[in-house]
BALOKOL-516616 format. One record per atom (N, C-alpha, C): residue number from 1; residue in three letters; atom name; x, y, z. Coordinates in nm, 3 decimals. Layout:
BEGIN
{seq->NUM&type->ALA&atom->CA&px->X&py->Y&pz->Z}
...
END
This chain:
BEGIN
{seq->1&type->MET&atom->N&px->9.460&py->9.576&pz->4.525}
{seq->1&type->MET&atom->CA&px->9.333&py->9.509&pz->4.513}
{seq->1&type->MET&atom->C&px->9.288&py->9.451&pz->4.647}
{seq->2&type->LYS&atom->N&px->9.382&py->9.391&pz->4.720}
{seq->2&type->LYS&atom->CA&px->9.350&py->9.332&pz->4.850}
{seq->2&type->LYS&atom->C&px->9.306&py->9.442&pz->4.949}
{seq->3&type->ALA&atom->N&px->9.369&py->9.559&pz->4.941}
{seq->3&type->ALA&atom->CA&px->9.333&py->9.670&pz->5.029}
{seq->3&type->ALA&atom->C&px->9.191&py->9.718&pz->4.999}
{seq->4&type->ILE&atom->N&px->9.152&py->9.722&pz->4.874}
{seq->4&type->ILE&atom->CA&px->9.016&py->9.765&pz->4.837}
{seq->4&type->ILE&atom->C&px->8.913&py->9.667&pz->4.891}
{seq->5&type->LYS&atom->N&px->8.941&py->9.538&pz->4.883}
{seq->5&type->LYS&atom->CA&px->8.849&py->9.438&pz->4.937}
{seq->5&type->LYS&atom->C&px->8.836&py->9.452&pz->5.089}
{seq->6&type->MET&atom->N&px->8.947&py->9.477&pz->5.157}
{seq->6&type->MET&atom->CA&px->8.944&py->9.493&pz->5.302}
{seq->6&type->MET&atom->C&px->8.863&py->9.617&pz->5.341}
{seq->7&type->ILE&atom->N&px->8.885&py->9.727&pz->5.270}
{seq->7&type->ILE&atom->CA&px->8.810&py->9.850&pz->5.299}
{seq->7&type->ILE&atom->C&px->8.662&py->9.828&pz->5.271}
{seq->8&type->SER&atom->N&px->8.629&py->9.765&pz->5.160}
{seq->8&type->SER&atom->CA&px->8.489&py->9.737&pz->5.126}
{seq->8&type->SER&atom->C&px->8.423&py->9.650&pz->5.231}
{seq->9&type->MET&atom->N&px->8.493&py->9.546&pz->5.274}
{seq->9&type->MET&atom->CA&px->8.440&py->9.456&pz->5.376}
{seq->9&type->MET&atom->C&px->8.419&py->9.531&pz->5.508}
{seq->10&type->SER&atom->N&px->8.514&py->9.614&pz->5.547}
{seq->10&type->SER&atom->CA&px->8.503&py->9.693&pz->5.670}
{seq->10&type->SER&atom->C&px->8.383&py->9.786&pz->5.664}
{seq->11&type->LEU&atom->N&px->8.364&py->9.852&pz->5.552}
{seq->11&type->LEU&atom->CA&px->8.249&py->9.941&pz->5.536}
{seq->11&type->LEU&atom->C&px->8.118&py->9.865&pz->5.542}
{seq->12&type->LEU&atom->N&px->8.113&py->9.748&pz->5.480}
{seq->12&type->LEU&atom->CA&px->7.993&py->9.666&pz->5.482}
{seq->12&type->LEU&atom->C&px->7.960&py->9.621&pz->5.625}
{seq->13&type->ILE&atom->N&px->8.061&py->9.577&pz->5.696}
{seq->13&type->ILE&atom->CA&px->8.040&py->9.534&pz->5.836}
{seq->13&type->ILE&atom->C&px->7.996&py->9.652&pz->5.921}
{seq->14&type->GLY&atom->N&px->8.058&py->9.768&pz->5.903}
{seq->14&type->GLY&atom->CA&px->8.019&py->9.887&pz->5.977}
{seq->14&type->GLY&atom->C&px->7.875&py->9.927&pz->5.950}
{seq->15&type->LEU&atom->N&px->7.834&py->9.922&pz->5.824}
{seq->15&type->LEU&atom->CA&px->7.697&py->9.954&pz->5.787}
{seq->15&type->LEU&atom->C&px->7.600&py->9.856&pz->5.852}
{seq->16&type->PHE&atom->N&px->7.633&py->9.728&pz->5.850}
{seq->16&type->PHE&atom->CA&px->7.548&py->9.627&pz->5.913}
{seq->16&type->PHE&atom->C&px->7.532&py->9.654&pz->6.063}
{seq->17&type->LEU&atom->N&px->7.641&py->9.687&pz->6.131}
{seq->17&type->LEU&atom->CA&px->7.634&py->9.715&pz->6.275}
{seq->17&type->LEU&atom->C&px->7.550&py->9.837&pz->6.304}
{seq->18&type->ILE&atom->N&px->7.565&py->9.941&pz->6.225}
{seq->18&type->ILE&atom->CA&px->7.485&py->10.062&pz->6.245}
{seq->18&type->ILE&atom->C&px->7.337&py->10.031&pz->6.223}
{seq->19&type->MET&atom->N&px->7.305&py->9.959&pz->6.118}
{seq->19&type->MET&atom->CA&px->7.165&py->9.926&pz->6.090}
{seq->19&type->MET&atom->C&px->7.106&py->9.835&pz->6.196}
{seq->20&type->SER&atom->N&px->7.183&py->9.739&pz->6.246}
{seq->20&type->SER&atom->CA&px->7.129&py->9.648&pz->6.347}
{seq->20&type->SER&atom->C&px->7.109&py->9.719&pz->6.479}
{seq->21&type->SER&atom->N&px->7.190&py->9.818&pz->6.511}
{seq->21&type->SER&atom->CA&px->7.168&py->9.892&pz->6.635}
{seq->21&type->SER&atom->C&px->7.043&py->9.977&pz->6.625}
{seq->22&type->ASN&atom->N&px->7.010&py->10.025&pz->6.504}
{seq->22&type->ASN&atom->CA&px->6.888&py->10.102&pz->6.487}
{seq->22&type->ASN&atom->C&px->6.763&py->10.017&pz->6.505}
{seq->23&type->VAL&atom->N&px->6.770&py->9.888&pz->6.476}
{seq->23&type->VAL&atom->CA&px->6.657&py->9.799&pz->6.496}
{seq->23&type->VAL&atom->C&px->6.618&py->9.800&pz->6.644}
{seq->24&type->TYR&atom->N&px->6.716&py->9.808&pz->6.731}
{seq->24&type->TYR&atom->CA&px->6.690&py->9.803&pz->6.874}
{seq->24&type->TYR&atom->C&px->6.661&py->9.939&pz->6.935}
{seq->25&type->ALA&atom->N&px->6.670&py->10.047&pz->6.860}
{seq->25&type->ALA&atom->CA&px->6.654&py->10.178&pz->6.920}
{seq->25&type->ALA&atom->C&px->6.543&py->10.258&pz->6.851}
{seq->26&type->GLN&atom->N&px->6.438&py->10.191&pz->6.810}
{seq->26&type->GLN&atom->CA&px->6.330&py->10.260&pz->6.741}
{seq->26&type->GLN&atom->C&px->6.234&py->10.327&pz->6.837}
{seq->27&type->ASP&atom->N&px->6.177&py->10.435&pz->6.790}
{seq->27&type->ASP&atom->CA&px->6.073&py->10.505&pz->6.862}
{seq->27&type->ASP&atom->C&px->5.948&py->10.416&pz->6.865}
{seq->28&type->PRO&atom->N&px->5.883&py->10.401&pz->6.980}
{seq->28&type->PRO&atom->CA&px->5.767&py->10.311&pz->6.986}
{seq->28&type->PRO&atom->C&px->5.653&py->10.352&pz->6.894}
{seq->29&type->MET&atom->N&px->5.634&py->10.481&pz->6.871}
{seq->29&type->MET&atom->CA&px->5.527&py->10.527&pz->6.782}
{seq->29&type->MET&atom->C&px->5.552&py->10.482&pz->6.638}
{seq->30&type->LYS&atom->N&px->5.679&py->10.472&pz->6.599}
{seq->30&type->LYS&atom->CA&px->5.712&py->10.428&pz->6.464}
{seq->30&type->LYS&atom->C&px->5.724&py->10.276&pz->6.455}
{seq->31&type->ALA&atom->N&px->5.778&py->10.215&pz->6.561}
{seq->31&type->ALA&atom->CA&px->5.802&py->10.070&pz->6.560}
{seq->31&type->ALA&atom->C&px->5.672&py->9.990&pz->6.568}
{seq->32&type->GLY&atom->N&px->5.573&py->10.041&pz->6.639}
{seq->32&type->GLY&atom->CA&px->5.450&py->9.964&pz->6.659}
{seq->32&type->GLY&atom->C&px->5.323&py->10.045&pz->6.647}
{seq->33&type->PRO&atom->N&px->5.293&py->10.096&pz->6.528}
{seq->33&type->PRO&atom->CA&px->5.173&py->10.179&pz->6.513}
{seq->33&type->PRO&atom->C&px->5.042&py->10.104&pz->6.538}
{seq->34&type->LYS&atom->N&px->5.045&py->9.971&pz->6.537}
{seq->34&type->LYS&atom->CA&px->4.923&py->9.896&pz->6.568}
{seq->34&type->LYS&atom->C&px->4.901&py->9.885&pz->6.718}
{seq->35&type->VAL&atom->N&px->5.006&py->9.911&pz->6.797}
{seq->35&type->VAL&atom->CA&px->4.996&py->9.905&pz->6.943}
{seq->35&type->VAL&atom->C&px->4.994&py->10.045&pz->7.003}
{seq->36&type->TYR&atom->N&px->5.092&py->10.127&pz->6.966}
{seq->36&type->TYR&atom->CA&px->5.097&py->10.265&pz->7.016}
{seq->36&type->TYR&atom->C&px->5.004&py->10.348&pz->6.930}
{seq->37&type->LYS&atom->N&px->4.891&py->10.390&pz->6.987}
{seq->37&type->LYS&atom->CA&px->4.782&py->10.450&pz->6.911}
{seq->37&type->LYS&atom->C&px->4.794&py->10.601&pz->6.892}
{seq->38&type->LYS&atom->N&px->4.834&py->10.672&pz->6.999}
{seq->38&type->LYS&atom->CA&px->4.821&py->10.817&pz->6.993}
{seq->38&type->LYS&atom->C&px->4.915&py->10.885&pz->7.093}
{seq->39&type->ILE&atom->N&px->4.969&py->10.999&pz->7.052}
{seq->39&type->ILE&atom->CA&px->5.042&py->11.084&pz->7.147}
{seq->39&type->ILE&atom->C&px->4.938&py->11.175&pz->7.212}
{seq->40&type->LEU&atom->N&px->4.925&py->11.162&pz->7.344}
{seq->40&type->LEU&atom->CA&px->4.826&py->11.239&pz->7.418}
{seq->40&type->LEU&atom->C&px->4.878&py->11.377&pz->7.457}
{seq->41&type->LEU&atom->N&px->5.010&py->11.385&pz->7.480}
{seq->41&type->LEU&atom->CA&px->5.074&py->11.512&pz->7.519}
{seq->41&type->LEU&atom->C&px->5.222&py->11.500&pz->7.488}
{seq->42&type->GLU&atom->N&px->5.279&py->11.607&pz->7.434}
{seq->42&type->GLU&atom->CA&px->5.424&py->11.610&pz->7.415}
{seq->42&type->GLU&atom->C&px->5.472&py->11.753&pz->7.430}
{seq->43&type->ASN&atom->N&px->5.578&py->11.767&pz->7.509}
{seq->43&type->ASN&atom->CA&px->5.647&py->11.894&pz->7.523}
{seq->43&type->ASN&atom->C&px->5.795&py->11.866&pz->7.544}
{seq->44&type->ASP&atom->N&px->5.870&py->11.965&pz->7.588}
{seq->44&type->ASP&atom->CA&px->6.015&py->11.943&pz->7.604}
{seq->44&type->ASP&atom->C&px->6.051&py->11.861&pz->7.727}
{seq->45&type->LYS&atom->N&px->5.953&py->11.828&pz->7.811}
{seq->45&type->LYS&atom->CA&px->5.979&py->11.750&pz->7.934}
{seq->45&type->LYS&atom->C&px->5.931&py->11.605&pz->7.926}
{seq->46&type->VAL&atom->N&px->5.812&py->11.584&pz->7.865}
{seq->46&type->VAL&atom->CA&px->5.752&py->11.450&pz->7.863}
{seq->46&type->VAL&atom->C&px->5.685&py->11.422&pz->7.729}
{seq->47&type->ARG&atom->N&px->5.660&py->11.292&pz->7.707}
{seq->47&type->ARG&atom->CA&px->5.573&py->11.248&pz->7.598}
{seq->47&type->ARG&atom->C&px->5.481&py->11.142&pz->7.657}
{seq->48&type->VAL&atom->N&px->5.350&py->11.163&pz->7.642}
{seq->48&type->VAL&atom->CA&px->5.249&py->11.072&pz->7.696}
{seq->48&type->VAL&atom->C&px->5.178&py->11.005&pz->7.578}
{seq->49&type->MET&atom->N&px->5.177&py->10.870&pz->7.579}
{seq->49&type->MET&atom->CA&px->5.121&py->10.794&pz->7.468}
{seq->49&type->MET&atom->C&px->5.020&py->10.691&pz->7.518}
{seq->50&type->SER&atom->N&px->4.918&py->10.668&pz->7.436}
{seq->50&type->SER&atom->CA&px->4.825&py->10.558&pz->7.467}
{seq->50&type->SER&atom->C&px->4.866&py->10.437&pz->7.383}
{seq->51&type->ALA&atom->N&px->4.851&py->10.320&pz->7.443}
{seq->51&type->ALA&atom->CA&px->4.885&py->10.195&pz->7.373}
{seq->51&type->ALA&atom->C&px->4.779&py->10.091&pz->7.405}
{seq->52&type->GLU&atom->N&px->4.750&py->10.007&pz->7.306}
{seq->52&type->GLU&atom->CA&px->4.655&py->9.898&pz->7.322}
{seq->52&type->GLU&atom->C&px->4.712&py->9.771&pz->7.261}
{seq->53&type->PHE&atom->N&px->4.726&py->9.670&pz->7.344}
{seq->53&type->PHE&atom->CA&px->4.776&py->9.540&pz->7.300}
{seq->53&type->PHE&atom->C&px->4.656&py->9.446&pz->7.286}
{seq->54&type->ALA&atom->N&px->4.615&py->9.415&pz->7.164}
{seq->54&type->ALA&atom->CA&px->4.512&py->9.313&pz->7.144}
{seq->54&type->ALA&atom->C&px->4.570&py->9.178&pz->7.187}
{seq->55&type->PRO&atom->N&px->4.483&py->9.080&pz->7.216}
{seq->55&type->PRO&atom->CA&px->4.535&py->8.948&pz->7.253}
{seq->55&type->PRO&atom->C&px->4.632&py->8.896&pz->7.146}
{seq->56&type->GLY&atom->N&px->4.750&py->8.855&pz->7.188}
{seq->56&type->GLY&atom->CA&px->4.852&py->8.804&pz->7.097}
{seq->56&type->GLY&atom->C&px->4.935&py->8.910&pz->7.026}
{seq->57&type->ALA&atom->N&px->4.899&py->9.037&pz->7.042}
{seq->57&type->ALA&atom->CA&px->4.973&py->9.144&pz->6.974}
{seq->57&type->ALA&atom->C&px->5.116&py->9.153&pz->7.026}
{seq->58&type->THR&atom->N&px->5.207&py->9.179&pz->6.933}
{seq->58&type->THR&atom->CA&px->5.348&py->9.194&pz->6.968}
{seq->58&type->THR&atom->C&px->5.395&py->9.333&pz->6.933}
{seq->59&type->MET&atom->N&px->5.466&py->9.394&pz->7.025}
{seq->59&type->MET&atom->CA&px->5.529&py->9.524&pz->7.002}
{seq->59&type->MET&atom->C&px->5.674&py->9.496&pz->6.969}
{seq->60&type->PRO&atom->N&px->5.720&py->9.532&pz->6.847}
{seq->60&type->PRO&atom->CA&px->5.859&py->9.505&pz->6.808}
{seq->60&type->PRO&atom->C&px->5.959&py->9.579&pz->6.897}
{seq->61&type->TRP&atom->N&px->6.087&py->9.548&pz->6.875}
{seq->61&type->TRP&atom->CA&px->6.195&py->9.612&pz->6.949}
{seq->61&type->TRP&atom->C&px->6.182&py->9.764&pz->6.939}
{seq->62&type->HIS&atom->N&px->6.194&py->9.830&pz->7.056}
{seq->62&type->HIS&atom->CA&px->6.188&py->9.976&pz->7.063}
{seq->62&type->HIS&atom->C&px->6.255&py->10.020&pz->7.192}
{seq->63&type->SER&atom->N&px->6.276&py->10.150&pz->7.204}
{seq->63&type->SER&atom->CA&px->6.345&py->10.203&pz->7.322}
{seq->63&type->SER&atom->C&px->6.263&py->10.314&pz->7.387}
{seq->64&type->HIS&atom->N&px->6.286&py->10.328&pz->7.518}
{seq->64&type->HIS&atom->CA&px->6.225&py->10.436&pz->7.596}
{seq->64&type->HIS&atom->C&px->6.334&py->10.498&pz->7.683}
{seq->65&type->PRO&atom->N&px->6.324&py->10.629&pz->7.709}
{seq->65&type->PRO&atom->CA&px->6.404&py->10.687&pz->7.818}
{seq->65&type->PRO&atom->C&px->6.335&py->10.647&pz->7.950}
{seq->66&type->HIS&atom->N&px->6.370&py->10.709&pz->8.061}
{seq->66&type->HIS&atom->CA&px->6.295&py->10.684&pz->8.186}
{seq->66&type->HIS&atom->C&px->6.147&py->10.699&pz->8.153}
{seq->67&type->HIS&atom->N&px->6.065&py->10.606&pz->8.206}
{seq->67&type->HIS&atom->CA&px->5.922&py->10.616&pz->8.176}
{seq->67&type->HIS&atom->C&px->5.837&py->10.545&pz->8.281}
{seq->68&type->THR&atom->N&px->5.709&py->10.584&pz->8.281}
{seq->68&type->THR&atom->CA&px->5.611&py->10.517&pz->8.366}
{seq->68&type->THR&atom->C&px->5.504&py->10.457&pz->8.278}
{seq->69&type->VAL&atom->N&px->5.437&py->10.355&pz->8.332}
{seq->69&type->VAL&atom->CA&px->5.325&py->10.291&pz->8.264}
{seq->69&type->VAL&atom->C&px->5.208&py->10.288&pz->8.361}
{seq->70&type->TYR&atom->N&px->5.093&py->10.338&pz->8.316}
{seq->70&type->TYR&atom->CA&px->4.969&py->10.331&pz->8.393}
{seq->70&type->TYR&atom->C&px->4.875&py->10.237&pz->8.321}
{seq->71&type->ALA&atom->N&px->4.830&py->10.133&pz->8.390}
{seq->71&type->ALA&atom->CA&px->4.742&py->10.032&pz->8.330}
{seq->71&type->ALA&atom->C&px->4.597&py->10.075&pz->8.339}
{seq->72&type->LEU&atom->N&px->4.536&py->10.102&pz->8.224}
{seq->72&type->LEU&atom->CA&px->4.393&py->10.134&pz->8.221}
{seq->72&type->LEU&atom->C&px->4.310&py->10.008&pz->8.239}
{seq->73&type->THR&atom->N&px->4.358&py->9.896&pz->8.184}
{seq->73&type->THR&atom->CA&px->4.295&py->9.766&pz->8.201}
{seq->73&type->THR&atom->C&px->4.402&py->9.667&pz->8.243}
{seq->74&type->GLY&atom->N&px->4.361&py->9.558&pz->8.300}
{seq->74&type->GLY&atom->CA&px->4.457&py->9.454&pz->8.338}
{seq->74&type->GLY&atom->C&px->4.495&py->9.369&pz->8.219}
{seq->75&type->GLY&atom->N&px->4.604&py->9.297&pz->8.235}
{seq->75&type->GLY&atom->CA&px->4.646&py->9.208&pz->8.127}
{seq->75&type->GLY&atom->C&px->4.771&py->9.131&pz->8.161}
{seq->76&type->LYS&atom->N&px->4.799&py->9.034&pz->8.078}
{seq->76&type->LYS&atom->CA&px->4.921&py->8.953&pz->8.092}
{seq->76&type->LYS&atom->C&px->5.014&py->8.993&pz->7.979}
{seq->77&type->ILE&atom->N&px->5.137&py->9.027&pz->8.015}
{seq->77&type->ILE&atom->CA&px->5.232&py->9.076&pz->7.916}
{seq->77&type->ILE&atom->C&px->5.366&py->9.008&pz->7.936}
{seq->78&type->GLN&atom->N&px->5.431&py->8.980&pz->7.826}
{seq->78&type->GLN&atom->CA&px->5.565&py->8.923&pz->7.829}
{seq->78&type->GLN&atom->C&px->5.660&py->9.031&pz->7.776}
{seq->79&type->ILE&atom->N&px->5.760&py->9.064&pz->7.854}
{seq->79&type->ILE&atom->CA&px->5.858&py->9.167&pz->7.818}
{seq->79&type->ILE&atom->C&px->5.994&py->9.100&pz->7.800}
{seq->80&type->THR&atom->N&px->6.060&py->9.133&pz->7.691}
{seq->80&type->THR&atom->CA&px->6.195&py->9.084&pz->7.667}
{seq->80&type->THR&atom->C&px->6.287&py->9.204&pz->7.649}
{seq->81&type->GLU&atom->N&px->6.376&py->9.223&pz->7.745}
{seq->81&type->GLU&atom->CA&px->6.475&py->9.331&pz->7.735}
{seq->81&type->GLU&atom->C&px->6.593&py->9.283&pz->7.652}
{seq->82&type->LYS&atom->N&px->6.656&py->9.377&pz->7.586}
{seq->82&type->LYS&atom->CA&px->6.772&py->9.345&pz->7.503}
{seq->82&type->LYS&atom->C&px->6.876&py->9.272&pz->7.587}
{seq->83&type->GLY&atom->N&px->6.916&py->9.154&pz->7.543}
{seq->83&type->GLY&atom->CA&px->7.019&py->9.077&pz->7.610}
{seq->83&type->GLY&atom->C&px->6.974&py->8.999&pz->7.732}
{seq->84&type->LYS&atom->N&px->6.842&py->8.992&pz->7.757}
{seq->84&type->LYS&atom->CA&px->6.792&py->8.921&pz->7.875}
{seq->84&type->LYS&atom->C&px->6.683&py->8.822&pz->7.833}
{seq->85&type->LEU&atom->N&px->6.650&py->8.732&pz->7.924}
{seq->85&type->LEU&atom->CA&px->6.540&py->8.639&pz->7.902}
{seq->85&type->LEU&atom->C&px->6.407&py->8.709&pz->7.919}
{seq->86&type->ALA&atom->N&px->6.304&py->8.658&pz->7.853}
{seq->86&type->ALA&atom->CA&px->6.169&py->8.714&pz->7.865}
{seq->86&type->ALA&atom->C&px->6.117&py->8.697&pz->8.007}
{seq->87&type->THR&atom->N&px->6.040&py->8.796&pz->8.052}
{seq->87&type->THR&atom->CA&px->5.972&py->8.787&pz->8.181}
{seq->87&type->THR&atom->C&px->5.823&py->8.809&pz->8.158}
{seq->88&type->ASN&atom->N&px->5.742&py->8.745&pz->8.241}
{seq->88&type->ASN&atom->CA&px->5.597&py->8.756&pz->8.231}
{seq->88&type->ASN&atom->C&px->5.543&py->8.834&pz->8.349}
{seq->89&type->ALA&atom->N&px->5.443&py->8.919&pz->8.324}
{seq->89&type->ALA&atom->CA&px->5.383&py->8.998&pz->8.430}
{seq->89&type->ALA&atom->C&px->5.231&py->8.995&pz->8.415}
{seq->90&type->ASP&atom->N&px->5.164&py->8.989&pz->8.529}
{seq->90&type->ASP&atom->CA&px->5.018&py->8.997&pz->8.534}
{seq->90&type->ASP&atom->C&px->4.987&py->9.135&pz->8.593}
{seq->91&type->ILE&atom->N&px->4.950&py->9.228&pz->8.508}
{seq->91&type->ILE&atom->CA&px->4.928&py->9.367&pz->8.548}
{seq->91&type->ILE&atom->C&px->4.780&py->9.387&pz->8.578}
{seq->92&type->LYS&atom->N&px->4.751&py->9.456&pz->8.685}
{seq->92&type->LYS&atom->CA&px->4.613&py->9.486&pz->8.724}
{seq->92&type->LYS&atom->C&px->4.577&py->9.628&pz->8.679}
{seq->93&type->ALA&atom->N&px->4.449&py->9.649&pz->8.649}
{seq->93&type->ALA&atom->CA&px->4.402&py->9.784&pz->8.616}
{seq->93&type->ALA&atom->C&px->4.436&py->9.877&pz->8.733}
{seq->94&type->GLY&atom->N&px->4.491&py->9.993&pz->8.702}
{seq->94&type->GLY&atom->CA&px->4.528&py->10.089&pz->8.806}
{seq->94&type->GLY&atom->C&px->4.673&py->10.080&pz->8.850}
{seq->95&type->ASP&atom->N&px->4.743&py->9.973&pz->8.812}
{seq->95&type->ASP&atom->CA&px->4.885&py->9.961&pz->8.847}
{seq->95&type->ASP&atom->C&px->4.964&py->10.071&pz->8.778}
{seq->96&type->VAL&atom->N&px->5.064&py->10.122&pz->8.848}
{seq->96&type->VAL&atom->CA&px->5.157&py->10.221&pz->8.792}
{seq->96&type->VAL&atom->C&px->5.297&py->10.165&pz->8.811}
{seq->97&type->LEU&atom->N&px->5.374&py->10.163&pz->8.702}
{seq->97&type->LEU&atom->CA&px->5.508&py->10.105&pz->8.704}
{seq->97&type->LEU&atom->C&px->5.608&py->10.208&pz->8.654}
{seq->98&type->TYR&atom->N&px->5.729&py->10.204&pz->8.711}
{seq->98&type->TYR&atom->CA&px->5.838&py->10.290&pz->8.665}
{seq->98&type->TYR&atom->C&px->5.947&py->10.203&pz->8.603}
{seq->99&type->PHE&atom->N&px->6.007&py->10.251&pz->8.494}
{seq->99&type->PHE&atom->CA&px->6.116&py->10.180&pz->8.428}
{seq->99&type->PHE&atom->C&px->6.229&py->10.276&pz->8.392}
{seq->100&type->PRO&atom->N&px->6.353&py->10.236&pz->8.416}
{seq->100&type->PRO&atom->CA&px->6.467&py->10.315&pz->8.367}
{seq->100&type->PRO&atom->C&px->6.477&py->10.301&pz->8.216}
{seq->101&type->PRO&atom->N&px->6.567&py->10.375&pz->8.152}
{seq->101&type->PRO&atom->CA&px->6.582&py->10.361&pz->8.006}
{seq->101&type->PRO&atom->C&px->6.602&py->10.215&pz->7.966}
{seq->102&type->VAL&atom->N&px->6.535&py->10.177&pz->7.857}
{seq->102&type->VAL&atom->CA&px->6.535&py->10.036&pz->7.819}
{seq->102&type->VAL&atom->C&px->6.511&py->10.020&pz->7.669}
{seq->103&type->THR&atom->N&px->6.565&py->9.912&pz->7.616}
{seq->103&type->THR&atom->CA&px->6.530&py->9.865&pz->7.482}
{seq->103&type->THR&atom->C&px->6.468&py->9.728&pz->7.502}
{seq->104&type->HIS&atom->N&px->6.344&py->9.713&pz->7.453}
{seq->104&type->HIS&atom->CA&px->6.272&py->9.588&pz->7.477}
{seq->104&type->HIS&atom->C&px->6.168&py->9.563&pz->7.370}
{seq->105&type->MET&atom->N&px->6.104&py->9.447&pz->7.380}
{seq->105&type->MET&atom->CA&px->5.987&py->9.413&pz->7.300}
{seq->105&type->MET&atom->C&px->5.883&py->9.357&pz->7.395}
{seq->106&type->ALA&atom->N&px->5.757&py->9.353&pz->7.351}
{seq->106&type->ALA&atom->CA&px->5.651&py->9.307&pz->7.441}
{seq->106&type->ALA&atom->C&px->5.545&py->9.230&pz->7.362}
{seq->107&type->LYS&atom->N&px->5.479&py->9.138&pz->7.433}
{seq->107&type->LYS&atom->CA&px->5.371&py->9.060&pz->7.372}
{seq->107&type->LYS&atom->C&px->5.259&py->9.041&pz->7.474}
{seq->108&type->ASN&atom->N&px->5.135&py->9.061&pz->7.428}
{seq->108&type->ASN&atom->CA&px->5.019&py->9.034&pz->7.512}
{seq->108&type->ASN&atom->C&px->4.996&py->8.884&pz->7.510}
{seq->109&type->THR&atom->N&px->5.019&py->8.818&pz->7.623}
{seq->109&type->THR&atom->CA&px->5.002&py->8.673&pz->7.633}
{seq->109&type->THR&atom->C&px->4.866&py->8.637&pz->7.692}
{seq->110&type->GLY&atom->N&px->4.785&py->8.740&pz->7.719}
{seq->110&type->GLY&atom->CA&px->4.653&py->8.716&pz->7.776}
{seq->110&type->GLY&atom->C&px->4.545&py->8.703&pz->7.670}
{seq->111&type->THR&atom->N&px->4.420&py->8.702&pz->7.717}
{seq->111&type->THR&atom->CA&px->4.305&py->8.683&pz->7.627}
{seq->111&type->THR&atom->C&px->4.221&py->8.809&pz->7.613}
{seq->112&type->THR&atom->N&px->4.265&py->8.919&pz->7.676}
{seq->112&type->THR&atom->CA&px->4.192&py->9.045&pz->7.668}
{seq->112&type->THR&atom->C&px->4.284&py->9.155&pz->7.617}
{seq->113&type->THR&atom->N&px->4.224&py->9.262&pz->7.566}
{seq->113&type->THR&atom->CA&px->4.302&py->9.377&pz->7.521}
{seq->113&type->THR&atom->C&px->4.358&py->9.449&pz->7.642}
{seq->114&type->PHE&atom->N&px->4.487&py->9.476&pz->7.640}
{seq->114&type->PHE&atom->CA&px->4.561&py->9.540&pz->7.749}
{seq->114&type->PHE&atom->C&px->4.585&py->9.686&pz->7.709}
{seq->115&type->LYS&atom->N&px->4.527&py->9.781&pz->7.785}
{seq->115&type->LYS&atom->CA&px->4.538&py->9.923&pz->7.752}
{seq->115&type->LYS&atom->C&px->4.622&py->9.994&pz->7.858}
{seq->116&type->ILE&atom->N&px->4.720&py->10.074&pz->7.810}
{seq->116&type->ILE&atom->CA&px->4.810&py->10.145&pz->7.900}
{seq->116&type->ILE&atom->C&px->4.832&py->10.289&pz->7.853}
{seq->117&type->VAL&atom->N&px->4.880&py->10.370&pz->7.945}
{seq->117&type->VAL&atom->CA&px->4.929&py->10.504&pz->7.914}
{seq->117&type->VAL&atom->C&px->5.076&py->10.506&pz->7.954}
{seq->118&type->VAL&atom->N&px->5.163&py->10.538&pz->7.859}
{seq->118&type->VAL&atom->CA&px->5.308&py->10.542&pz->7.881}
{seq->118&type->VAL&atom->C&px->5.352&py->10.687&pz->7.882}
{seq->119&type->THR&atom->N&px->5.423&py->10.724&pz->7.989}
{seq->119&type->THR&atom->CA&px->5.477&py->10.860&pz->8.001}
{seq->119&type->THR&atom->C&px->5.628&py->10.852&pz->8.001}
{seq->120&type->GLU&atom->N&px->5.688&py->10.902&pz->7.893}
{seq->120&type->GLU&atom->CA&px->5.835&py->10.907&pz->7.882}
{seq->120&type->GLU&atom->C&px->5.884&py->11.040&pz->7.938}
{seq->121&type->ILE&atom->N&px->5.989&py->11.033&pz->8.018}
{seq->121&type->ILE&atom->CA&px->6.051&py->11.153&pz->8.074}
{seq->121&type->ILE&atom->C&px->6.172&py->11.186&pz->7.988}
{seq->122&type->LYS&atom->N&px->6.165&py->11.299&pz->7.920}
{seq->122&type->LYS&atom->CA&px->6.270&py->11.334&pz->7.825}
{seq->122&type->LYS&atom->C&px->6.396&py->11.379&pz->7.901}
{seq->123&type->PRO&atom->N&px->6.512&py->11.344&pz->7.848}
{seq->123&type->PRO&atom->CA&px->6.637&py->11.387&pz->7.911}
{seq->123&type->PRO&atom->C&px->6.646&py->11.540&pz->7.910}
{seq->124&type->ALA&atom->N&px->6.708&py->11.595&pz->8.013}
{seq->124&type->ALA&atom->CA&px->6.726&py->11.740&pz->8.020}
{seq->124&type->ALA&atom->C&px->6.817&py->11.786&pz->7.908}
{seq->125&type->LYS&atom->N&px->6.783&py->11.897&pz->7.849}
{seq->125&type->LYS&atom->CA&px->6.866&py->11.953&pz->7.742}
{seq->125&type->LYS&atom->C&px->6.990&py->12.016&pz->7.803}
{seq->126&type->LYS&atom->N&px->7.105&py->11.993&pz->7.739}
{seq->126&type->LYS&atom->CA&px->7.230&py->12.051&pz->7.787}
{seq->126&type->LYS&atom->C&px->7.235&py->12.199&pz->7.749}
{seq->127&type->LYS&atom->N&px->7.284&py->12.278&pz->7.843}
{seq->127&type->LYS&atom->CA&px->7.291&py->12.423&pz->7.818}
{seq->127&type->LYS&atom->C&px->7.422&py->12.462&pz->7.759}
END
């Protein structure tokens, strides 16, 4: 009986860990459909998405591979990477930023809608 309880508890803990890791590794198109509006281009090399952060809008936890961000409009954004403190950025229209693979969340802390184009660089397929 004690062994069954231990196995059940281990399975429950394992399931919890698997589910909690998925919270941090969601696709941005699925995690934030109110922010990530449209896939502009997708092939085996890249995925290009448009995103719009209304004032106060929050993008839940999600992940990206290597990616760039092109700011169509300026805005103030707060980014919180997994395991780190939040950082604030004042992005200008026309800015282009590069980011390595990351799991993060974001919030528009400004008073205007912040519009960006995100280009994810897909990992090379193994042969």
